[in-house]
C-alpha positions in Angstrom: -13.8 -47.7 -0.7 -16.7 -47.8 -3.3 -17.1 -44.0 -3.1 -13.4 -43.2 -3.9 -12.5 -41.6 -7.2 -10.2 -43.2 -9.7 -6.6 -42.3 -8.7 -5.6 -41.5 -12.3 -8.5 -39.2 -12.5 -7.6 -37.5 -9.2 -4.0 -36.7 -10.5 -5.3 -35.9 -14.0 -2.9 -38.4 -15.8 -3.3 -41.2 -18.3 -3.1 -44.8 -17.1 0.3 -45.2 -18.7 1.8 -42.0 -17.0 5.4 -42.4 -15.9 6.9 -41.3 -12.6 7.8 -37.8 -13.7 4.2 -37.2 -14.9 2.8 -38.4 -11.7 5.2 -36.3 -9.6 4.6 -33.1 -11.7 0.8 -33.4 -11.5 0.9 -34.2 -7.8 3.1 -31.2 -7.2 0.5 -28.9 -8.8 -2.3 -30.3 -6.6 -0.1 -30.2 -3.5 0.8 -26.6 -4.1 -2.9 -25.7 -4.7 -4.5 -27.6 -1.8 -1.7 -27.5 0.8 -3.3 -26.9 4.3 -0.8 -24.0 5.0 -2.1 -22.2 2.0 -5.8 -22.9 2.7 -6.2 -22.5 6.5 -9.6 -23.7 7.7 -10.7 -24.9 4.2 -12.2 -28.4 4.6 -12.6 -28.9 0.9 -9.0 -28.1 0.2 -7.9 -30.5 3.0 -10.0 -33.3 1.5 -8.5 -32.6 -2.0 -5.0 -32.6 -0.5 -5.5 -35.9 1.2 -7.1 -37.4 -1.9 -4.2 -36.4 -4.2 -1.6 -37.6 -1.7 -3.3 -41.0 -1.4 -3.5 -41.3 -5.2 0.2 -40.4 -5.6 1.3 -42.8 -2.8 -0.4 -45.7 -4.7 0.6 -44.8 -8.2 4.2 -44.0 -7.5 4.7 -47.4 -5.8 4.9 -50.1 -8.6 3.6 -52.9 -6.3 0.6 -50.9 -5.1 -0.1 -49.6 -8.6 -0.1 -53.1 -10.0 -2.6 -54.2 -7.4 -4.8 -51.1 -8.0 -4.7 -51.6 -11.8 -5.9 -55.2 -11.5 -8.3 -55.0 -8.5 -9.0 -51.3 -7.9 -9.6 -49.8 -4.4 -10.9 -53.1 -3.1 -7.7 -54.9 -4.0 -5.7 -52.3 -2.1 -7.9 -52.7 1.0 -7.3 -56.4 0.8 -3.6 -55.9 0.7 -3.6 -53.8 3.8 -3.5 -50.3 2.4 -6.2 -48.0 3.7 -4.9 -44.6 2.9 -3.4 -42.0 5.3 -4.6 -41.4 8.8 -3.9 -37.6 8.7 -1.6 -34.8 7.7 1.3 -36.0 9.8 1.1 -39.4 8.1 1.3 -37.7 4.7 4.1 -35.3 5.6 6.1 -38.2 7.2 5.8 -40.3 4.0 6.5 -37.4 1.6 9.1 -35.4 3.6 11.7 -35.5 0.9 9.1 -34.6 -1.8 7.8 -31.6 0.1 11.3 -30.4 0.7 11.7 -30.4 -3.1 8.3 -28.8 -3.7 8.3 -26.1 -1.1 11.9 -25.7 -0.1 11.4 -27.2 3.3 10.5 -30.5 4.9 7.0 -31.7 5.3 7.0 -32.9 8.9 5.3 -31.1 11.8 8.5 -29.3 12.8 9.2 -27.9 9.4 5.6 -26.8 8.7 5.8 -24.3 11.5 8.6 -22.5 9.6 6.3 -21.2 6.9 6.2 -17.4 7.2 3.5 -15.1 5.9 4.8 -12.5 3.5 5.1 -8.8 4.5 2.2 -6.5 4.3 2.6 -3.5 2.0 1.3 0.1 2.0 0.3 2.2 -0.9 -0.8 5.9 -0.6 -3.4 6.8 -3.2 -4.7 10.3 -3.9 -8.2 10.7 -5.4 -10.1 13.7 -6.7 -13.2 14.8 -4.8 -15.5 13.4 -7.4 -13.7 10.0 -7.6 -14.1 9.6 -3.8 -17.7 10.7 -3.9 -18.8 8.3 -6.7 -16.1 5.6 -6.5 -13.8 4.5 -9.3 -11.6 1.8 -10.6 -7.9 2.4 -11.0 -4.7 0.6 -11.4 -1.7 1.1 -9.2 1.9 0.1 -9.8 4.3 -1.1 -7.1 7.5 -3.0 -6.6 7.3 -6.1 -4.4 9.0 -9.4 -3.6 7.4 -12.5 -5.3 8.2 -16.1 -5.4 11.0 -16.8 -7.9 9.5 -18.3 -11.0 12.7 -20.3 -11.8 13.0 -22.2 -8.6 9.4 -21.8 -7.3 10.7 -20.5 -4.0 13.0 -23.3 -3.2 16.1 -21.1 -3.7 17.8 -24.0 -5.4 18.8 -24.3 -9.0 16.2 -26.4 -10.9 16.9 -30.1 -10.6 18.5 -29.7 -7.2 17.1 -29.4 -3.7 18.1 -28.2 -0.3 20.3 -30.5 1.9 20.1 -31.1 5.6 22.4 -28.7 7.5 25.5 -30.5 8.6 25.9 -28.4 11.7 22.4 -28.8 13.3 21.3 -31.9 11.5 18.2 -30.1 10.2 17.0 -28.9 13.6 17.7 -25.2 13.0 19.2 -25.0 16.5 22.4 -26.1 18.1 22.7 -27.1 21.8 25.6 -26.8 24.2 25.9 -27.6 27.8 26.7 -25.0 30.4 27.0 -26.7 33.8 23.7 -28.2 34.6 21.9 -26.4 31.8 21.6 -27.0 28.1 21.4 -23.8 26.0 19.9 -23.8 22.5 20.8 -21.2 20.0 19.9 -20.6 16.3 22.3 -22.5 14.0 24.8 -20.0 12.6 25.4 -22.1 9.5 21.8 -22.3 8.3 20.3 -19.4 10.3 17.6 -21.6 11.7 16.3 -23.0 8.5 17.7 -26.5 9.1 18.9 -26.8 5.5 21.8 -25.7 3.3 21.7 -24.9 -0.4 24.6 -26.4 -2.3 23.5 -25.0 -5.7 21.6 -21.7 -5.3 19.2 -20.6 -8.0 20.9 -18.2 -10.3 17.8 -16.1 -11.0 17.1 -15.2 -7.4 20.6 -15.8 -6.1 19.4 -18.3 -3.6 16.8 -16.2 -1.9 13.7 -17.9 -3.3 12.2 -14.5 -4.2 12.7 -11.8 -6.8 11.7 -8.1 -6.9 9.0 -7.5 -9.5 7.1 -4.5 -10.7 3.4 -5.3 -10.6 0.2 -3.5 -11.6 -2.8 -4.1 -9.4 -6.4 -3.2 -10.2 -8.1 -1.4 -7.3 -11.9 -0.8 -7.0 -12.6 2.3 -4.9 -16.1 2.2 -3.3 -18.3 5.4 -3.4 -18.0 7.5 -0.3 -14.4 7.0 0.7 -12.7 9.9 2.4 -9.2 10.9 3.5 -8.1 8.3 6.0 -10.1 5.4 4.5 -8.1 2.2 4.1 -8.6 -0.6 1.6 -7.2 -4.1 2.1 -6.3 -6.2 -0.9 -5.8 -9.7 0.4 -2.8 -11.6 -0.9 -1.4 -8.6 -2.8 1.5 -8.1 -0.4 4.9 -9.8 -0.6 5.2 -13.5 -1.2 5.4 -15.8 1.8 8.5 -17.8 2.7 8.8 -21.6 2.9 5.3 -22.0 1.4 3.7 -19.3 3.7 0.8 -17.2 2.6 1.4 -13.9 0.8 0.9 -10.7 2.8 -1.8 -8.1 2.1 -1.7 -4.7 0.4 -3.2 -1.8 2.3 -4.2 1.2 0.2 -4.5 4.5 2.2 -6.8 7.1 0.7 -6.2 10.8 0.5 -8.9 13.0 -1.1 -8.1 16.4 -2.8 -10.1 19.4 -1.8 -12.8 20.8 -4.2 -13.0 24.4 -5.2 -16.8 24.6 -4.6 -17.9 21.7 -2.3 -16.8 21.0 1.2 -17.5 17.7 2.8 -18.9 17.1 6.3 -19.5 13.4 6.9 -21.9 12.5 4.1 -23.2 16.1 3.7 -21.6 18.6 1.3 -21.7 22.3 1.9 -21.3 25.0 -0.7 -21.4 28.8 -0.4 -23.0 31.2 -2.9 -23.1 34.9 -3.2 -26.3 36.8 -3.9 -27.0 40.5 -4.2 -28.8 42.5 -1.5 -31.6 43.0 -4.1 -32.0 39.3 -4.6 -32.0 38.8 -0.8 -34.6 41.5 -0.3 -36.9 40.8 -3.3 -36.2 37.0 -3.7 -35.0 35.2 -6.8 -34.4 31.8 -8.4 -30.8 30.9 -8.9 -29.0 27.8 -10.3 -26.8 25.8 -8.0 -24.2 23.1 -9.1 -24.7 19.7 -7.5 -22.5 16.6 -7.6 -24.7 15.2 -10.4 -25.8 18.2 -12.4 -27.5 21.5 -11.4 -30.6 22.4 -9.4 -32.9 25.5 -9.1 -32.9 27.2 -5.7 -35.7 29.5 -4.7 -34.4 32.5 -2.7 -37.3 33.8 -0.6 -37.9 37.5 0.0 -36.0 38.8 3.0 -33.2 36.2 3.0 -30.5 37.1 5.5 -26.7 36.6 5.2 -25.8 33.1 6.4 -29.2 31.5 5.8 -29.0 27.8 4.9 -31.0 25.8 2.3 -30.9 22.1 1.8 -31.1 19.7 -1.2 -32.1 16.3 0.1 -30.0 13.2 -0.9 -27.6 15.3 -3.0 -24.6 14.5 -0.8 -22.1 11.7 -0.5 -23.1 8.0 -0.3 -22.4 6.3 3.1 -19.9 3.5 3.1 -22.0 1.7 5.6 -25.4 1.7 4.0 -25.1 3.6 0.7 -27.6 6.3 1.7 -26.6 9.8 0.4 -26.3 12.8 2.6 -27.7 16.3 1.8 -26.3 19.3 0.0 -26.4 22.4 2.2 -26.3 25.8 0.5 -25.2 28.8 2.6 -25.9 32.3 1.1 -23.8 35.4 1.5 -25.3 38.8 0.7 -22.7 40.9 -1.1 -22.6 44.7 -0.7 -22.5 46.4 -4.1 -19.5 48.5 -5.2 -18.9 50.9 -8.1 -22.4 52.3 -8.1 -23.4 54.8 -10.8 -25.3 58.1 -10.0 -28.7 56.6 -10.5 -28.0 53.7 -8.2 -26.7 56.0 -5.5 -29.7 58.2 -5.8 -32.1 55.3 -5.5 -30.2 53.9 -2.5 -30.2 57.3 -0.8 -34.0 57.5 -1.3 -34.3 54.0 0.1 -32.1 55.0 3.1 -34.4 58.0 3.8 -37.4 55.8 3.9 -35.6 53.3 6.1 -34.4 56.1 8.4 -37.9 57.4 8.8 -39.1 54.0 9.8 -36.3 53.6 12.3 -36.9 57.0 13.9 -40.6 56.3 14.2 -39.8 53.0 15.8 -37.4 54.5 18.4 -39.9 57.3 19.3 -42.5 54.6 20.1 -40.0 52.7 22.2 -39.1 55.8 24.4 -42.8 56.8 24.5 -43.8 53.5 25.9 -41.0 53.5 28.5 -39.3 50.5 27.1 -35.8 52.0 27.5 -34.4 54.0 30.3 -31.8 56.7 30.0 -28.3 55.7 31.1 -26.8 57.7 34.0 
């Protein structure tokens, strides 16, 4: 008992707080730390139990009077030792949880909490946005908990009532010979409750359609088919259930110069046959800027050159691929007379070299005449 916090401090109220203040503050804490909204979170469970115990004492005038005079030790002497577990809490506060969450607090009702639907959003990125990552904002319509009734589906100040047909069980039973058949209650559709005064804002559904903007951080290296998961950005849950998730599917636009292959990028550049024969230095665009590429003498069509670490970052480890440059040797067109003359002279020289080479091949018997 000595290690317990002050109950007024736990609920965040003054020592003269009235019943409405106690209830309002406990509601906030119960919504925040409810075990259905924090699965597997031991800290949230402890906070939920602590708040429930504080509210149980301070809402009861007799327990509160003992606590105000003698503290935790006085309560222990009077026989109050707190709650044994969640079922004990839900059993004591069943009506309160029905008002808070729109459903009862017992073991049966807790199982009715439903996770909200997942949503999908298709996002198109430019080649550069996908390569380097970006932050953007998307806009979507989705169902969220009604702010007027806080999801209870009831007009403020009212609460759901137990269904008269199934007595809150959500099912009705009827005997057929030796068998008992249970079916979903047609009156409450399995919820176990009826709403006498539906919320006007959401028309008794507990949810409203909203248009929401969501910030999305795109990591560097995504590609068409990549999928991002935004936890809790789907549609609101029902009966206190967790919200669903939002899945963002990525599509990347093609680039006019670069082509992606895994983390490498490929580009194709044209060079003249003179550059290919004599060599040259040319400027190549990269993802970041430009780089100089040395074209060696005698470069052939289709030859490949590589710029290390100028490609796309890997989503797994962040390492960048390479940029591969493929050259294409272009045949000149629209030659003037002087160019034609020089090429013809060049052709004569090449022809002489070829003839000499063929003579040597036949002389050495490397080729046989076809029959």
